[in-house]
C-alpha positions in Angstrom: 10.9 -0.3 22.0 9.5 -3.5 20.7 11.8 -6.1 19.0 10.7 -8.4 16.1 11.9 -11.4 18.0 9.7 -10.7 21.0 6.7 -9.6 19.0 6.4 -12.5 16.5 3.8 -14.3 18.6 1.8 -11.1 19.3 1.7 -10.2 15.5 0.5 -13.7 14.6 -2.2 -13.4 17.2 -3.3 -9.9 16.0 -3.3 -11.0 12.4 -5.4 -14.0 13.3 -7.9 -11.8 15.0 -8.0 -9.5 12.0 -8.5 -12.4 9.6 -11.4 -13.7 11.7 -13.2 -10.4 11.1 -12.9 -10.6 7.3 -15.3 -12.5 5.1 -14.3 -16.0 4.1 -12.9 -16.1 0.6 -15.0 -17.8 -2.1 -13.9 -21.3 -3.1 -13.3 -22.7 -6.5 -14.8 -26.0 -7.5 -11.7 -27.8 -6.4 -11.9 -26.3 -2.9 -9.0 -23.9 -3.3 -9.3 -20.3 -2.3 -10.4 -18.2 -5.3 -8.6 -14.9 -6.0 -10.3 -12.0 -7.6 -9.6 -12.0 -11.3 -9.1 -8.3 -11.6 -6.8 -7.8 -8.6 -4.4 -10.7 -8.2 -1.5 -10.8 -5.7 1.7 -11.7 -7.5 4.1 -13.8 -5.3 6.6 -10.9 -5.5 4.2 -8.7 -3.7 2.9 -11.0 -1.0 5.3 -9.8 1.7 4.6 -6.2 0.7 0.8 -6.7 1.1 1.3 -8.3 4.5 3.5 -5.5 5.6 0.9 -2.9 4.7 -1.8 -4.9 6.4 0.3 -4.7 9.6 0.9 -1.0 9.2 -2.9 -0.4 8.7 -4.1 -2.8 11.4 -1.4 -3.6 14.0 0.9 -0.5 14.2 -0.4 2.8 15.6 0.7 6.4 15.7 3.3 5.6 18.3 4.9 2.7 16.4 7.9 3.3 14.0 8.9 0.2 11.9 12.5 0.0 10.7 12.5 -2.1 7.6 14.3 -2.7 4.3 13.1 -0.4 1.6 13.0 -3.0 -1.2 12.1 -6.2 0.8 9.3 -5.3 3.1 9.4 -8.8 4.7 12.6 -7.6 6.5 11.7 -5.8 9.7 14.7 -5.0 11.9 13.0 -3.3 14.8 10.1 -1.3 16.1 10.4 1.9 18.1 7.3 2.5 20.3 6.4 5.8 21.9 3.6 4.9 24.3 2.5 8.4 25.5 2.1 10.2 22.2 -1.2 10.4 20.4 -0.4 13.0 17.9 1.5 12.0 14.7 4.0 14.9 14.7 4.6 14.7 18.5 5.2 10.9 18.3 7.7 11.4 15.4 9.6 14.0 17.4 9.8 11.8 20.5 10.9 8.8 18.5 13.5 10.5 16.4 16.6 10.0 18.6 15.9 6.3 19.1 15.1 5.8 15.4 18.4 7.4 14.5 20.4 5.3 16.9 18.8 2.0 15.6 19.2 3.0 12.0 22.9 3.6 12.6 23.2 0.3 14.5 21.6 -1.9 11.9 23.5 -0.1 9.1 26.7 -0.8 10.9 25.8 -4.5 11.4 24.9 -4.9 7.7 28.1 -3.2 6.6 30.2 -5.4 8.9 28.5 -8.6 7.6 29.0 -7.5 4.0 32.7 -7.1 4.8 32.9 -10.8 5.9 32.4 -10.6 9.7 30.7 -13.6 11.3 27.3 -12.9 12.8 28.2 -14.7 16.0 31.2 -12.4 16.5 29.0 -9.3 16.2 26.4 -10.3 18.8 22.8 -11.3 19.1 21.5 -8.5 16.9 23.8 -9.5 14.0 22.7 -13.1 14.3 19.1 -11.9 14.0 19.9 -9.8 11.0 21.7 -12.7 9.3 18.6 -14.9 9.9 16.3 -12.3 8.5 18.2 -12.2 5.3 18.8 -16.0 5.2 22.5 -15.6 5.3 25.1 -16.6 4.1 24.3 -14.1 1.4 25.8 -11.8 -1.1 28.1 -9.0 0.2 26.5 -6.7 -2.4 23.1 -7.5 -1.1 24.1 -6.6 2.5 25.9 -3.5 1.4 22.8 -2.3 -0.4 20.7 -3.1 2.6 22.9 -1.0 4.8 21.9 2.0 2.9 18.2 1.0 2.4 16.8 1.1 6.0 13.5 2.9 6.0 11.1 3.9 8.7 7.3 3.6 8.5 5.0 5.1 11.1 1.9 3.0 12.0 -1.5 4.1 10.5 -4.0 2.1 12.6 -5.8 5.1 14.1 -5.9 6.8 10.7 -7.4 3.7 9.1 -9.9 3.3 11.9 -11.1 6.9 11.4 -11.3 6.3 7.7 -13.5 3.2 8.1 -15.9 5.2 10.2 -16.1 7.8 7.5 -16.5 5.1 4.8 -19.6 3.7 6.4 -21.6 6.7 5.3 -20.0 7.1 1.9 -19.8 3.5 0.8 -23.4 3.1 -0.5 -23.0 6.0 -3.0 -19.4 5.1 -4.0 -20.4 1.5 -4.8 -23.5 2.7 -6.7 -21.4 5.0 -8.9 -18.8 2.3 -9.6 -21.5 -0.1 -10.6 -23.0 2.4 -12.9 -19.7 3.0 -14.6 -19.2 -0.8 -14.9 -15.9 -0.9 -13.2 -15.0 -3.3 -10.3 -16.6 -2.3 -7.1 -13.4 -3.2 -5.2 -12.0 0.2 -6.4 -14.0 1.6 -3.5 -11.1 0.6 -1.3 -8.8 3.1 -3.0 -9.8 6.2 -1.0 -8.6 4.5 2.1 -5.1 4.7 0.6 -5.5 8.1 -0.8 -7.3 10.1 1.9 -8.7 7.8 4.6 -12.1 8.6 3.1 -11.7 12.3 4.0 -13.4 14.6 1.4 -11.4 17.6 2.9 -8.0 16.0 2.7 -5.2 18.0 1.0 -1.7 16.6 0.4 1.6 18.5 0.4 1.6 18.0 -3.4 -1.7 19.8 -3.7 -3.9 16.7 -4.2 -7.4 17.4 -2.9 -10.4 15.4 -1.7 -11.6 11.9 -1.2 -9.8 10.6 -4.3 -6.8 13.0 -4.1 -6.9 14.5 -7.6 -4.2 16.9 -8.4 -5.4 20.0 -10.3 -4.1 19.0 -13.8 -5.8 15.6 -13.7 -8.9 16.8 -11.9 -9.6 19.5 -14.5 -10.0 16.8 -17.1 -13.1 15.5 -15.3 -14.2 18.2 -12.8 -14.9 21.9 -12.4 -12.0 23.4 -10.5 -12.0 27.2 -10.1 -11.6 29.9 -7.5 -15.3 29.6 -6.6 -15.8 25.9 -6.9 -13.6 22.8 -6.5 -15.5 19.6 -7.3 -12.6 17.6 -5.9 -14.1 18.3 -2.4 -17.5 16.9 -3.5 -17.3 13.1 -2.7 -20.0 12.3 -5.3 -18.6 14.3 -8.2 -15.1 13.2 -7.3 -16.1 9.5 -7.3 -17.7 9.9 -10.7 -14.4 11.4 -11.9 -12.3 8.6 -10.3 -14.5 5.9 -12.0 -14.0 7.6 -15.4 -10.2 8.1 -14.8 -9.7 4.5 -13.6 -11.6 3.1 -16.6 -9.6 5.2 -19.0 -6.4 3.9 -17.3 -7.6 0.3 -17.7 -8.5 0.8 -21.4 -5.1 2.3 -22.1 -3.0 -0.1 -20.1 -4.8 -3.4 -20.3 -5.1 -4.5 -16.7 -6.6 -3.3 -13.4 -3.3 -3.6 -11.4 -1.7 -1.2 -14.0 -4.8 1.0 -13.8 -4.3 1.3 -10.0 -0.6 2.0 -10.1 -1.2 4.6 -12.9 -3.6 6.4 -10.5 -0.4 7.2 -8.5 2.2 7.4 -11.3 0.2 8.5 -14.2 -0.9 6.5 -17.3 1.8 8.0 -19.5 4.4 7.0 -16.8 3.2 3.4 -16.7 3.1 3.2 -20.5 6.8 4.3 -20.4 7.5 1.6 -17.8 5.8 -1.1 -19.9 8.0 -0.1 -22.9 11.2 0.0 -20.8 10.7 -3.4 -19.2 9.1 -5.1 -22.2 6.2 -6.4 -20.1 2.8 -5.5 -18.9 3.0 -7.6 -15.7 2.9 -5.4 -12.7 5.4 -7.6 -10.9 7.9 -7.1 -13.7 7.5 -3.3 -13.7 7.9 -3.1 -9.9 11.0 -5.4 -10.0 12.8 -4.0 -12.9 11.6 -0.4 -13.7 13.7 2.4 -12.3 12.4 5.4 -14.2 12.2 9.0 -12.9 9.8 9.5 -10.0 9.1 5.7 -9.8 10.1 5.5 -6.2 8.9 3.8 -3.0 5.4 5.2 -3.1 4.7 4.1 -6.7 6.3 0.7 -6.3 4.1 0.1 -3.2 0.9 1.7 -4.4 -0.8 -1.6 -5.6 0.3 -3.5 -2.5 -1.2 -0.8 -0.4 -4.4 -1.0 -2.4 -4.6 -4.8 -1.9 -4.0 -4.4 1.9 -6.7 -1.7 2.0 -9.1 -3.9 0.0 -8.8 -6.7 2.7 -9.9 -4.2 5.3 -12.7 -2.4 3.3 -14.0 -5.5 1.6 -16.7 -6.2 4.3 -18.1 -2.7 3.8 -18.1 -3.0 0.0 -19.8 -6.4 0.3 -22.8 -4.9 2.2 -23.7 -2.8 -0.9 -22.7 -5.2 -3.8 -23.8 -8.8 -4.3 -20.8 -11.2 -4.4 -21.1 -11.8 -8.2 -20.7 -8.1 -8.8 -17.1 -8.2 -7.6 -16.5 -9.7 -11.1 -17.9 -6.7 -12.9 -16.8 -6.5 -16.5 -15.6 -3.1 -17.9 -17.9 -1.6 -20.5 -15.3 -1.9 -23.2 -12.3 -4.1 -23.8 -8.8 -2.7 -23.2 -7.0 -1.4 -26.2 -4.1 -3.5 -27.5 -0.8 -2.5 -26.0 
């Protein structure tokens, strides 16, 4: 088991090594770091993006991160299973310790919400209070007690995906350029399938871009004899068209990305309910049906994946092409 307090220095070191391997961001005229105009990182999502970068790069199959479901900057503990290399086997071995720690931190948060002083509850409670910046609202702590989530590390899966991406990236970037959509969209298959053309999800999504049957049939041939979702070239053509349609309907690339997970109609409903087209407002305030943890984090996962895949994309697209303009302006919303 690895504790956040003892791993802080290690995580800082690992992230510094990761950052050294990434290309230096372009600079604006005033010397400040320039962000990509199509894919900004709202302040609300900064901690979430950093969390997913750690899950992708620092934590492996034997690491289980206990964190707050809504505030991904809050990491309570990490359970480590050293000997397990298989995802299912690691999960089975870690389960008893995960359950023990989940109950422990839920109890600490409940006691703090009831007014107990951190120092009276022990070192772990002091650490939890510091994580939340207490003194804080009893309602916040009570909510947190019921919102402890566990995320298994994905480092090995991401490394395998990057190896597969090396052979696929030239064609993917070429197709995205031809469709006049941002080449950074080439990072999305890392989130969807780890660049595995044969991937199949429990929900029936298939292929590199993980099209479900109903969406895939709008752009691809799907029959008993042929399923173009498994063809990485045809599926990339379909994904470029689908993502551009999302952009034209919704008015921004962040919303086009999140609609890839939640559906364009679902994001239109979210915009109407919240009264805003800003992705941070939708994530913060929308609580519609099926808009759960996966949908709320999909854009942050994409941004984290983009940091990892960007060097591969850059090998096949000149820097100025990361500012590719869509062929048509978005429709008014």
